[in-house]
Backbone as JSON Lines, residues from 0, in Angstrom:
{"i":0,"aa":"X","n":[-33.49,-5.29,-17.63],"ca":[-32.1,-4.9,-17.87],"c":[-31.8,-5.0,-19.35]}
{"i":1,"aa":"X","n":[-31.19,-3.97,-19.88],"ca":[-30.77,-3.97,-21.27],"c":[-29.42,-4.68,-21.37]}
{"i":2,"aa":"X","n":[-29.39,-5.8,-22.06],"ca":[-28.17,-6.6,-22.18],"c":[-27.26,-6.02,-23.26]}
{"i":3,"aa":"X","n":[-26.01,-5.81,-22.89],"ca":[-25.01,-5.38,-23.87],"c":[-23.92,-6.45,-23.97]}
{"i":4,"aa":"X","n":[-23.38,-6.58,-25.15],"ca":[-22.32,-7.57,-25.4],"c":[-21.19,-6.85,-26.12]}
{"i":5,"aa":"X","n":[-19.98,-7.05,-25.62],"ca":[-18.82,-6.57,-26.37],"c":[-17.79,-7.67,-26.4]}
{"i":6,"aa":"X","n":[-16.85,-7.57,-27.32],"ca":[-15.86,-8.63,-27.5],"c":[-14.47,-8.15,-27.14]}
{"i":7,"aa":"X","n":[-13.66,-9.11,-26.76],"ca":[-12.24,-8.87,-26.5],"c":[-11.48,-10.02,-27.13]}
{"i":8,"aa":"X","n":[-10.39,-9.71,-27.8],"ca":[-9.56,-10.79,-28.31],"c":[-8.8,-11.39,-27.14]}
{"i":9,"aa":"X","n":[-8.29,-12.59,-27.32],"ca":[-7.51,-13.28,-26.3],"c":[-6.14,-13.58,-26.89]}
{"i":10,"aa":"X","n":[-5.2,-14.03,-26.07],"ca":[-3.89,-14.4,-26.62],"c":[-3.97,-15.55,-27.63]}
{"i":11,"aa":"X","n":[-5.06,-16.31,-27.57],"ca":[-5.26,-17.41,-28.51],"c":[-6.06,-16.87,-29.7]}
{"i":12,"aa":"X","n":[-5.46,-16.82,-30.91],"ca":[-6.15,-16.24,-32.06],"c":[-7.42,-17.0,-32.47]}
{"i":13,"aa":"X","n":[-7.6,-18.22,-31.99],"ca":[-8.79,-19.01,-32.32],"c":[-9.95,-18.74,-31.37]}
{"i":14,"aa":"X","n":[-9.72,-17.95,-30.31],"ca":[-10.8,-17.71,-29.34],"c":[-11.08,-16.23,-29.19]}
{"i":15,"aa":"X","n":[-12.33,-15.94,-28.84],"ca":[-12.78,-14.57,-28.62],"c":[-13.68,-14.59,-27.38]}
{"i":16,"aa":"X","n":[-13.53,-13.55,-26.54],"ca":[-14.37,-13.39,-25.35],"c":[-15.57,-12.54,-25.71]}
{"i":17,"aa":"X","n":[-16.76,-13.01,-25.35],"ca":[-17.99,-12.27,-25.51],"c":[-18.47,-11.91,-24.1]}
{"i":18,"aa":"X","n":[-18.32,-10.65,-23.75],"ca":[-18.55,-10.18,-22.39],"c":[-19.91,-9.5,-22.32]}
{"i":19,"aa":"X","n":[-20.69,-9.86,-21.29],"ca":[-22.02,-9.29,-21.12],"c":[-22.09,-8.54,-19.79]}
{"i":20,"aa":"X","n":[-23.08,-7.67,-19.65],"ca":[-23.24,-6.88,-18.44],"c":[-24.15,-7.59,-17.43]}
{"i":21,"aa":"X","n":[-23.96,-8.9,-17.32],"ca":[-24.76,-9.7,-16.39],"c":[-23.93,-10.93,-15.99]}
{"i":22,"aa":"X","n":[-24.05,-11.36,-14.74],"ca":[-23.36,-12.55,-14.28],"c":[-23.99,-13.78,-14.95]}
{"i":23,"aa":"X","n":[-23.18,-14.59,-15.62],"ca":[-23.69,-15.79,-16.29],"c":[-23.54,-17.02,-15.41]}
{"i":24,"aa":"X","n":[-22.44,-17.08,-14.66],"ca":[-22.18,-18.24,-13.82],"c":[-21.24,-17.84,-12.69]}
{"i":25,"aa":"X","n":[-21.46,-18.44,-11.55],"ca":[-20.57,-18.23,-10.41],"c":[-19.49,-19.3,-10.5]}
{"i":26,"aa":"X","n":[-18.3,-18.93,-10.93],"ca":[-17.24,-19.91,-11.18],"c":[-16.99,-19.99,-12.67]}
{"i":27,"aa":"X","n":[-16.72,-21.2,-13.16],"ca":[-16.49,-21.38,-14.6],"c":[-16.85,-22.8,-15.0]}
{"i":28,"aa":"X","n":[-17.15,-22.97,-16.28],"ca":[-17.45,-24.3,-16.81],"c":[-17.0,-24.35,-18.27]}
{"i":29,"aa":"X","n":[-16.4,-25.47,-18.64],"ca":[-15.85,-25.65,-19.98],"c":[-16.65,-26.72,-20.71]}
{"i":30,"aa":"X","n":[-17.01,-26.42,-21.95],"ca":[-17.66,-27.39,-22.84],"c":[-16.76,-27.5,-24.07]}
{"i":31,"aa":"X","n":[-15.72,-28.35,-23.99],"ca":[-14.71,-28.4,-25.05],"c":[-15.21,-29.02,-26.36]}
{"i":32,"aa":"X","n":[-16.38,-29.69,-26.33],"ca":[-16.92,-30.28,-27.56],"c":[-18.44,-30.34,-27.47]}
{"i":33,"aa":"X","n":[-19.06,-30.62,-28.6],"ca":[-20.52,-30.63,-28.7],"c":[-21.15,-31.62,-27.72]}
{"i":34,"aa":"X","n":[-20.53,-32.79,-27.56],"ca":[-21.07,-33.84,-26.67],"c":[-21.11,-33.38,-25.21]}
{"i":35,"aa":"X","n":[-20.11,-32.63,-24.79],"ca":[-20.05,-32.19,-23.4],"c":[-21.07,-31.1,-23.09]}
{"i":36,"aa":"X","n":[-21.66,-30.51,-24.11],"ca":[-22.56,-29.36,-23.93],"c":[-24.01,-29.74,-23.65]}
{"i":37,"aa":"X","n":[-24.32,-31.0,-23.52],"ca":[-25.72,-31.41,-23.35],"c":[-26.36,-30.85,-22.08]}
{"i":38,"aa":"X","n":[-25.57,-30.54,-21.06],"ca":[-26.11,-30.0,-19.8],"c":[-26.33,-28.49,-19.86]}
{"i":39,"aa":"X","n":[-26.08,-27.89,-21.02],"ca":[-26.2,-26.44,-21.13],"c":[-26.94,-26.07,-22.41]}
{"i":40,"aa":"X","n":[-28.1,-25.45,-22.25],"ca":[-28.82,-25.0,-23.44],"c":[-28.01,-23.95,-24.19]}
{"i":41,"aa":"X","n":[-27.37,-23.05,-23.44],"ca":[-26.56,-21.97,-24.03],"c":[-25.44,-22.57,-24.9]}
{"i":42,"aa":"X","n":[-24.67,-23.49,-24.32],"ca":[-23.56,-24.1,-25.06],"c":[-24.06,-24.96,-26.22]}
{"i":43,"aa":"X","n":[-25.13,-25.72,-25.99],"ca":[-25.69,-26.57,-27.05],"c":[-26.11,-25.75,-28.26]}
{"i":44,"aa":"X","n":[-26.74,-24.62,-28.0],"ca":[-27.18,-23.74,-29.09],"c":[-25.98,-23.14,-29.83]}
{"i":45,"aa":"X","n":[-24.93,-22.78,-29.08],"ca":[-23.72,-22.26,-29.73],"c":[-23.11,-23.31,-30.67]}
{"i":46,"aa":"X","n":[-23.11,-24.56,-30.24],"ca":[-22.53,-25.63,-31.07],"c":[-23.34,-25.92,-32.34]}
{"i":47,"aa":"X","n":[-24.53,-25.35,-32.44],"ca":[-25.3,-25.51,-33.68],"c":[-24.67,-24.71,-34.83]}
{"i":48,"aa":"X","n":[-23.84,-23.72,-34.47],"ca":[-23.09,-22.99,-35.5],"c":[-21.93,-23.88,-35.95]}
{"i":49,"aa":"X","n":[-21.8,-24.1,-37.26],"ca":[-20.76,-25.01,-37.77],"c":[-19.34,-24.5,-37.48]}
{"i":50,"aa":"X","n":[-19.19,-23.23,-37.2],"ca":[-17.86,-22.65,-36.98],"c":[-17.45,-22.62,-35.5]}
{"i":51,"aa":"X","n":[-18.3,-23.14,-34.6],"ca":[-17.96,-23.15,-33.17],"c":[-17.26,-24.47,-32.83]}
{"i":52,"aa":"X","n":[-16.09,-24.33,-32.21],"ca":[-15.25,-25.5,-31.91],"c":[-14.97,-25.65,-30.41]}
{"i":53,"aa":"X","n":[-15.45,-24.72,-29.58],"ca":[-15.24,-24.8,-28.14],"c":[-16.0,-23.68,-27.45]}
{"i":54,"aa":"X","n":[-16.5,-23.97,-26.23],"ca":[-17.29,-22.99,-25.48],"c":[-16.86,-23.07,-24.01]}
{"i":55,"aa":"X","n":[-16.58,-21.9,-23.44],"ca":[-16.14,-21.81,-22.05],"c":[-16.84,-20.62,-21.4]}
{"i":56,"aa":"X","n":[-17.41,-20.83,-20.21],"ca":[-18.09,-19.75,-19.49],"c":[-17.36,-19.45,-18.18]}
{"i":57,"aa":"X","n":[-17.26,-18.18,-17.83],"ca":[-16.77,-17.75,-16.52],"c":[-17.4,-16.4,-16.21]}
{"i":58,"aa":"X","n":[-17.83,-16.24,-15.01],"ca":[-18.49,-15.02,-14.51],"c":[-19.38,-14.36,-15.56]}
{"i":59,"aa":"X","n":[-18.94,-13.25,-16.18],"ca":[-19.82,-12.51,-17.09],"c":[-19.41,-12.64,-18.56]}
{"i":60,"aa":"X","n":[-18.77,-13.74,-18.93],"ca":[-18.4,-13.89,-20.33],"c":[-18.45,-15.34,-20.8]}
{"i":61,"aa":"X","n":[-18.52,-15.48,-22.12],"ca":[-18.39,-16.78,-22.77],"c":[-17.24,-16.63,-23.77]}
{"i":62,"aa":"X","n":[-16.33,-17.59,-23.72],"ca":[-15.22,-17.62,-24.67],"c":[-15.58,-18.66,-25.72]}
{"i":63,"aa":"X","n":[-15.54,-18.26,-26.98],"ca":[-15.86,-19.16,-28.09],"c":[-14.59,-19.43,-28.88]}
{"i":64,"aa":"X","n":[-14.35,-20.71,-29.15],"ca":[-13.24,-21.12,-30.01],"c":[-13.83,-21.43,-31.37]}
{"i":65,"aa":"X","n":[-13.24,-20.87,-32.41],"ca":[-13.76,-21.05,-33.77],"c":[-13.0,-22.15,-34.5]}
{"i":66,"aa":"X","n":[-13.6,-22.63,-35.57],"ca":[-12.91,-23.58,-36.44],"c":[-11.87,-22.81,-37.25]}
{"i":67,"aa":"X","n":[-10.87,-23.52,-37.76],"ca":[-9.77,-22.86,-38.48],"c":[-10.22,-22.14,-39.74]}
{"i":68,"aa":"X","n":[-11.26,-22.66,-40.42],"ca":[-11.7,-22.07,-41.68],"c":[-12.56,-20.82,-41.51]}
{"i":69,"aa":"X","n":[-13.01,-20.53,-40.28],"ca":[-13.86,-19.36,-40.04],"c":[-13.0,-18.12,-39.77]}
{"i":70,"aa":"X","n":[-13.53,-16.97,-40.16],"ca":[-12.85,-15.69,-39.92],"c":[-13.67,-14.88,-38.91]}
{"i":71,"aa":"X","n":[-12.99,-14.3,-37.91],"ca":[-13.7,-13.53,-36.89],"c":[-14.53,-12.4,-37.5]}
{"i":72,"aa":"X","n":[-14.02,-11.74,-38.54],"ca":[-14.77,-10.65,-39.16],"c":[-16.14,-11.1,-39.63]}
{"i":73,"aa":"X","n":[-16.23,-12.36,-40.09],"ca":[-17.51,-12.89,-40.59],"c":[-18.42,-13.36,-39.46]}
{"i":74,"aa":"X","n":[-17.87,-13.98,-38.44],"ca":[-18.72,-14.65,-37.43],"c":[-18.93,-13.85,-36.15]}
{"i":75,"aa":"X","n":[-18.07,-12.88,-35.87],"ca":[-18.21,-12.13,-34.62],"c":[-19.57,-11.44,-34.47]}
{"i":76,"aa":"X","n":[-20.08,-10.74,-35.51],"ca":[-21.4,-10.1,-35.36],"c":[-22.52,-11.13,-35.12]}
{"i":77,"aa":"X","n":[-22.43,-12.27,-35.76],"ca":[-23.44,-13.33,-35.6],"c":[-23.43,-13.84,-34.16]}
{"i":78,"aa":"X","n":[-22.23,-14.1,-33.65],"ca":[-22.12,-14.62,-32.28],"c":[-22.52,-13.57,-31.24]}
{"i":79,"aa":"X","n":[-22.18,-12.32,-31.48],"ca":[-22.57,-11.25,-30.56],"c":[-24.09,-11.18,-30.43]}
{"i":80,"aa":"X","n":[-24.76,-11.22,-31.57],"ca":[-26.23,-11.17,-31.58],"c":[-26.82,-12.4,-30.89]}
{"i":81,"aa":"X","n":[-26.23,-13.58,-31.14],"ca":[-26.72,-14.8,-30.5],"c":[-26.54,-14.72,-28.99]}
{"i":82,"aa":"X","n":[-25.36,-14.32,-28.52],"ca":[-25.09,-14.24,-27.08],"c":[-26.08,-13.27,-26.42]}
{"i":83,"aa":"X","n":[-26.31,-12.13,-27.03],"ca":[-27.27,-11.15,-26.5],"c":[-28.66,-11.79,-26.35]}
{"i":84,"aa":"X","n":[-29.1,-12.47,-27.4],"ca":[-30.41,-13.12,-27.37],"c":[-30.49,-14.24,-26.34]}
{"i":85,"aa":"X","n":[-29.41,-15.02,-26.23],"ca":[-29.39,-16.13,-25.29],"c":[-29.45,-15.63,-23.84]}
{"i":86,"aa":"X","n":[-28.73,-14.55,-23.56],"ca":[-28.75,-13.97,-22.21],"c":[-30.12,-13.37,-21.92]}
{"i":87,"aa":"X","n":[-30.7,-12.66,-22.88],"ca":[-32.04,-12.08,-22.7],"c":[-33.09,-13.17,-22.5]}
{"i":88,"aa":"X","n":[-32.92,-14.31,-23.16],"ca":[-33.86,-15.42,-23.02],"c":[-33.54,-16.31,-21.82]}
{"i":89,"aa":"X","n":[-32.49,-15.93,-21.09],"ca":[-32.07,-16.66,-19.88],"c":[-31.75,-18.12,-20.14]}
{"i":90,"aa":"X","n":[-31.06,-18.4,-21.23],"ca":[-30.57,-19.76,-21.48],"c":[-29.65,-20.15,-20.34]}
{"i":91,"aa":"X","n":[-29.77,-21.4,-19.89],"ca":[-28.91,-21.84,-18.79],"c":[-27.5,-22.16,-19.28]}
{"i":92,"aa":"X","n":[-26.53,-21.83,-18.43],"ca":[-25.13,-22.13,-18.71],"c":[-24.84,-23.57,-18.32]}
{"i":93,"aa":"X","n":[-25.47,-24.03,-17.25],"ca":[-25.4,-25.45,-16.85],"c":[-26.62,-25.78,-16.02]}
{"i":94,"aa":"X","n":[-27.0,-27.05,-16.05],"ca":[-28.21,-27.48,-15.33],"c":[-28.1,-27.25,-13.84]}
{"i":95,"aa":"X","n":[-27.07,-27.83,-13.23],"ca":[-26.88,-27.67,-11.8],"c":[-25.78,-26.65,-11.59]}
{"i":96,"aa":"X","n":[-26.08,-25.63,-10.81],"ca":[-25.07,-24.61,-10.53],"c":[-24.12,-25.15,-9.46]}
{"i":97,"aa":"X","n":[-22.84,-25.17,-9.8],"ca":[-21.83,-25.65,-8.85],"c":[-20.99,-24.46,-8.42]}
{"i":98,"aa":"X","n":[-21.01,-24.16,-7.14],"ca":[-20.15,-23.08,-6.66],"c":[-18.72,-23.56,-6.7]}
{"i":99,"aa":"X","n":[-17.84,-22.67,-7.06],"ca":[-16.43,-23.02,-7.11],"c":[-15.98,-23.33,-5.69]}
{"i":100,"aa":"X","n":[-15.45,-24.51,-5.49],"ca":[-15.03,-24.95,-4.18],"c":[-13.66,-24.35,-3.86]}
{"i":101,"aa":"X","n":[-13.6,-23.53,-2.83],"ca":[-12.32,-22.94,-2.46],"c":[-11.78,-23.54,-1.17]}
{"i":102,"aa":"X","n":[-12.27,-24.73,-0.81],"ca":[-11.71,-25.46,0.31],"c":[-10.57,-26.32,-0.23]}
{"i":103,"aa":"X","n":[-9.35,-25.86,0.02],"ca":[-8.2,-26.56,-0.52],"c":[-7.86,-27.74,0.37]}
{"i":104,"aa":"X","n":[-7.4,-28.82,-0.28],"ca":[-7.06,-30.04,0.46],"c":[-5.65,-30.47,0.14]}
{"i":105,"aa":"X","n":[-5.08,-31.26,1.04],"ca":[-3.75,-31.81,0.83],"c":[-2.79,-31.37,1.91]}
{"i":106,"aa":"X","n":[-1.5,-31.55,1.62],"ca":[-0.46,-31.17,2.56],"c":[-0.4,-29.65,2.67]}
{"i":107,"aa":"X","n":[0.4,-29.17,3.6],"ca":[0.57,-27.72,3.77],"c":[1.07,-27.07,2.48]}
{"i":108,"aa":"X","n":[2.01,-27.72,1.8],"ca":[2.56,-27.2,0.55],"c":[1.49,-27.2,-0.54]}
{"i":109,"aa":"X","n":[0.7,-28.27,-0.64],"ca":[-0.37,-28.34,-1.65],"c":[-1.41,-27.25,-1.44]}
{"i":110,"aa":"X","n":[-1.78,-27.01,-0.2],"ca":[-2.76,-25.97,0.11],"c":[-2.2,-24.6,-0.28]}
{"i":111,"aa":"X","n":[-0.92,-24.37,0.0],"ca":[-0.28,-23.1,-0.35],"c":[-0.27,-22.9,-1.88]}
{"i":112,"aa":"X","n":[0.05,-23.96,-2.62],"ca":[0.06,-23.9,-4.09],"c":[-1.34,-23.56,-4.61]}
{"i":113,"aa":"X","n":[-2.36,-24.26,-4.09],"ca":[-3.73,-24.03,-4.53],"c":[-4.19,-22.61,-4.21]}
{"i":114,"aa":"X","n":[-3.79,-22.09,-3.05],"ca":[-4.16,-20.74,-2.66],"c":[-3.53,-19.72,-3.61]}
{"i":115,"aa":"X","n":[-2.27,-19.9,-3.96],"ca":[-1.57,-18.98,-4.89],"c":[-2.23,-19.04,-6.27]}
{"i":116,"aa":"X","n":[-2.53,-20.25,-6.74],"ca":[-3.2,-20.38,-8.05],"c":[-4.54,-19.67,-8.02]}
{"i":117,"aa":"X","n":[-5.29,-19.82,-6.94],"ca":[-6.61,-19.22,-6.82],"c":[-6.53,-17.7,-6.72]}
{"i":118,"aa":"X","n":[-5.63,-17.18,-5.9],"ca":[-5.56,-15.75,-5.62],"c":[-4.84,-14.94,-6.69]}
{"i":119,"aa":"X","n":[-3.76,-15.49,-7.25],"ca":[-2.92,-14.72,-8.17],"c":[-3.06,-15.12,-9.63]}
{"i":120,"aa":"X","n":[-3.14,-16.41,-9.9],"ca":[-3.11,-16.89,-11.28],"c":[-4.5,-16.89,-11.91]}
{"i":121,"aa":"X","n":[-5.49,-17.42,-11.2],"ca":[-6.85,-17.55,-11.74],"c":[-7.4,-16.24,-12.3]}
{"i":122,"aa":"X","n":[-7.32,-15.11,-11.54],"ca":[-7.87,-13.86,-12.09],"c":[-7.2,-13.44,-13.41]}
{"i":123,"aa":"X","n":[-5.89,-13.62,-13.5],"ca":[-5.18,-13.23,-14.73],"c":[-5.57,-14.13,-15.9]}
{"i":124,"aa":"X","n":[-5.68,-15.41,-15.65],"ca":[-6.05,-16.37,-16.69],"c":[-7.49,-16.11,-17.15]}
{"i":125,"aa":"X","n":[-8.38,-15.79,-16.21],"ca":[-9.77,-15.49,-16.56],"c":[-9.86,-14.23,-17.42]}
{"i":126,"aa":"X","n":[-8.97,-13.25,-17.18],"ca":[-8.96,-12.04,-18.01],"c":[-8.71,-12.37,-19.47]}
{"i":127,"aa":"X","n":[-7.95,-13.44,-19.71],"ca":[-7.65,-13.87,-21.08],"c":[-8.67,-14.87,-21.61]}
{"i":128,"aa":"X","n":[-9.77,-15.08,-20.86],"ca":[-10.83,-15.96,-21.35],"c":[-10.63,-17.42,-21.04]}
{"i":129,"aa":"X","n":[-9.8,-17.72,-20.06],"ca":[-9.52,-19.12,-19.73],"c":[-9.69,-19.42,-18.26]}
{"i":130,"aa":"X","n":[-9.27,-20.62,-17.91],"ca":[-9.34,-21.05,-16.51],"c":[-8.18,-22.0,-16.24]}
{"i":131,"aa":"X","n":[-7.81,-22.09,-14.97],"ca":[-6.75,-22.99,-14.55],"c":[-7.25,-23.77,-13.34]}
{"i":132,"aa":"X","n":[-6.95,-25.07,-13.31],"ca":[-7.32,-25.91,-12.18],"c":[-6.09,-26.66,-11.69]}
{"i":133,"aa":"X","n":[-5.97,-26.73,-10.38],"ca":[-4.9,-27.51,-9.75],"c":[-5.26,-28.98,-9.86]}
{"i":134,"aa":"X","n":[-4.31,-29.81,-10.27],"ca":[-4.55,-31.26,-10.35],"c":[-3.76,-32.01,-9.29]}
{"i":135,"aa":"X","n":[-2.43,-31.76,-9.22],"ca":[-1.62,-32.51,-8.25],"c":[-0.27,-31.86,-8.02]}
{"i":136,"aa":"X","n":[0.4,-32.32,-6.96],"ca":[1.78,-31.91,-6.67],"c":[2.52,-33.17,-6.24]}
{"i":137,"aa":"X","n":[3.5,-33.55,-7.04],"ca":[4.24,-34.78,-6.77],"c":[5.69,-34.61,-7.19]}
{"i":138,"aa":"X","n":[6.61,-34.95,-6.3],"ca":[8.05,-34.87,-6.57],"c":[8.47,-33.5,-7.11]}
{"i":139,"aa":"X","n":[7.91,-32.43,-6.55],"ca":[8.28,-31.08,-6.96],"c":[7.58,-30.58,-8.21]}
{"i":140,"aa":"X","n":[6.71,-31.41,-8.81],"ca":[6.03,-31.03,-10.05],"c":[4.56,-30.74,-9.77]}
{"i":141,"aa":"X","n":[4.15,-29.52,-10.13],"ca":[2.75,-29.11,-10.01],"c":[2.09,-29.38,-11.35]}
{"i":142,"aa":"X","n":[0.99,-30.12,-11.33],"ca":[0.23,-30.37,-12.55],"c":[-1.06,-29.55,-12.49]}
{"i":143,"aa":"X","n":[-1.3,-28.79,-13.56],"ca":[-2.51,-27.97,-13.66],"c":[-3.24,-28.34,-14.95]}
{"i":144,"aa":"X","n":[-4.5,-27.92,-15.03],"ca":[-5.28,-28.1,-16.26],"c":[-5.69,-26.71,-16.74]}
{"i":145,"aa":"X","n":[-5.43,-26.42,-18.02],"ca":[-5.82,-25.15,-18.63],"c":[-7.05,-25.38,-19.49]}
{"i":146,"aa":"X","n":[-8.06,-24.49,-19.33],"ca":[-9.3,-24.62,-20.09],"c":[-9.65,-23.29,-20.74]}
{"i":147,"aa":"X","n":[-10.69,-23.31,-21.54],"ca":[-11.13,-22.09,-22.22],"c":[-10.12,-21.67,-23.27]}
{"i":148,"aa":"X","n":[-9.86,-20.38,-23.36],"ca":[-8.94,-19.9,-24.4],"c":[-7.51,-20.37,-24.16]}
{"i":149,"aa":"X","n":[-7.2,-20.78,-22.94],"ca":[-5.84,-21.24,-22.62],"c":[-5.57,-22.62,-23.21]}
{"i":150,"aa":"X","n":[-6.61,-23.41,-23.41],"ca":[-6.45,-24.75,-23.96],"c":[-6.06,-24.63,-25.43]}
{"i":151,"aa":"X","n":[-4.87,-25.07,-25.75],"ca":[-4.4,-25.01,-27.13],"c":[-3.88,-23.66,-27.58]}
{"i":152,"aa":"X","n":[-3.75,-22.73,-26.65],"ca":[-3.24,-21.4,-27.01],"c":[-1.74,-21.45,-27.23]}
{"i":153,"aa":"X","n":[-1.26,-20.84,-28.31],"ca":[0.18,-20.85,-28.58],"c":[1.02,-20.25,-27.44]}
{"i":154,"aa":"X","n":[0.48,-19.26,-26.74],"ca":[1.27,-18.63,-25.68],"c":[1.07,-19.26,-24.3]}
{"i":155,"aa":"X","n":[0.25,-20.31,-24.2],"ca":[0.0,-20.9,-22.88],"c":[1.26,-21.54,-22.28]}
{"i":156,"aa":"X","n":[2.16,-22.07,-23.12],"ca":[3.4,-22.65,-22.61],"c":[4.27,-21.57,-21.97]}
{"i":157,"aa":"X","n":[4.32,-20.4,-22.61],"ca":[5.1,-19.29,-22.06],"c":[4.48,-18.84,-20.74]}
{"i":158,"aa":"X","n":[3.15,-18.7,-20.72],"ca":[2.44,-18.33,-19.49],"c":[2.74,-19.33,-18.39]}
{"i":159,"aa":"X","n":[2.67,-20.61,-18.74],"ca":[2.87,-21.68,-17.77],"c":[4.27,-21.64,-17.19]}
{"i":160,"aa":"X","n":[5.28,-21.55,-18.05],"ca":[6.67,-21.62,-17.6],"c":[7.18,-20.29,-17.04]}
{"i":161,"aa":"X","n":[7.0,-19.2,-17.79],"ca":[7.54,-17.9,-17.37],"c":[6.71,-17.28,-16.25]}
{"i":162,"aa":"X","n":[5.41,-17.43,-16.33],"ca":[4.55,-16.78,-15.35],"c":[4.26,-17.64,-14.13]}
{"i":163,"aa":"X","n":[3.5,-18.69,-14.33],"ca":[3.01,-19.51,-13.23],"c":[4.16,-20.24,-12.52]}
{"i":164,"aa":"X","n":[5.03,-20.87,-13.3],"ca":[6.13,-21.63,-12.7],"c":[7.06,-20.73,-11.89]}
{"i":165,"aa":"X","n":[7.44,-19.58,-12.44],"ca":[8.36,-18.7,-11.72],"c":[7.7,-18.13,-10.46]}
{"i":166,"aa":"X","n":[6.4,-17.8,-10.53],"ca":[5.68,-17.31,-9.36],"c":[5.67,-18.37,-8.26]}
{"i":167,"aa":"X","n":[5.28,-19.59,-8.62],"ca":[5.22,-20.67,-7.62],"c":[6.6,-20.99,-7.05]}
{"i":168,"aa":"X","n":[7.62,-21.0,-7.9],"ca":[8.97,-21.3,-7.42],"c":[9.44,-20.23,-6.42]}
{"i":169,"aa":"X","n":[9.07,-18.97,-6.68],"ca":[9.43,-17.88,-5.77],"c":[8.71,-18.0,-4.44]}
{"i":170,"aa":"X","n":[7.44,-18.38,-4.48],"ca":[6.62,-18.39,-3.27],"c":[6.62,-19.74,-2.53]}
{"i":171,"aa":"X","n":[6.91,-20.82,-3.26],"ca":[6.92,-22.16,-2.67],"c":[8.21,-22.85,-3.13]}
{"i":172,"aa":"X","n":[9.25,-22.81,-2.31],"ca":[10.56,-23.36,-2.73],"c":[10.52,-24.83,-3.14]}
{"i":173,"aa":"X","n":[9.54,-25.58,-2.65],"ca":[9.44,-27.01,-2.99],"c":[9.08,-27.26,-4.45]}
{"i":174,"aa":"X","n":[8.55,-26.24,-5.13],"ca":[8.12,-26.4,-6.52],"c":[9.33,-26.34,-7.45]}
{"i":175,"aa":"X","n":[9.5,-27.4,-8.26],"ca":[10.58,-27.47,-9.24],"c":[10.08,-27.13,-10.64]}
{"i":176,"aa":"X","n":[8.84,-27.55,-10.94],"ca":[8.33,-27.39,-12.3],"c":[6.8,-27.35,-12.27]}
{"i":177,"aa":"X","n":[6.22,-26.7,-13.29],"ca":[4.77,-26.69,-13.46],"c":[4.49,-27.25,-14.86]}
{"i":178,"aa":"X","n":[3.6,-28.24,-14.93],"ca":[3.22,-28.83,-16.21],"c":[1.72,-28.79,-16.36]}
{"i":179,"aa":"X","n":[1.27,-28.82,-17.62],"ca":[-0.16,-28.8,-17.9],"c":[-0.61,-30.18,-18.34]}
{"i":180,"aa":"X","n":[-1.72,-30.63,-17.76],"ca":[-2.31,-31.9,-18.16],"c":[-3.09,-31.69,-19.43]}
{"i":181,"aa":"X","n":[-2.86,-32.54,-20.41],"ca":[-3.59,-32.42,-21.67],"c":[-5.03,-32.83,-21.46]}
{"i":182,"aa":"X","n":[-5.94,-32.11,-22.14],"ca":[-7.37,-32.44,-22.04],"c":[-7.73,-33.6,-22.91]}
C-alpha cells in the first residue's frame, strides 16, 4: 500500500492533524508528554523532535501539538515525511491494543449521557483532532475529559458550553452543567 499523508488544521492553532490512508488505531490514545509515550514507538520518535509538545492518535490520524516557538510552515513538511515513514515502517501506536469500551455503566441517566457523548459528540470532536471521555455525573454536573487538540484549545470552552452542554441539557433534562476535568 502506498501511504499518503495530508494535514488539516484544527481549531487549536498549536495542533495539526496528520491524516493517513491507513487505520492506525482502533479507538484513541493520548500521549500528552514525552514520559507518557514510552509504550509507543511512534509517539516516542515524534517526541525526539524538539518542537513536539503533544501527541494524540485516533483512527487514521495523529494530532501533533507544537511548541510555541515553532512555526507550522517550518515543521509541517518534516512531520509529514516522518509520519509517512513511521506508518510505512509499521511503528506501533501503543504496545497493547485496547478496544474502545462501549459498555456504558451507571444509572439510567449516566448511561444515556455516555451514549449521547459516544454517538453525537465523539465523532465531531475527533474531526477536530481530539477526543472526549465521560468521567462522572453528580448533582446535575457532567464531568468530561478533553484530549488531543481539544486539550488547551482556546475554543474548547465554547464547544463545551455551547455545544456539548446545550445538547445534553436538551436530551437529558437532569443535566445542569458540563465541565472539563483538567489533565
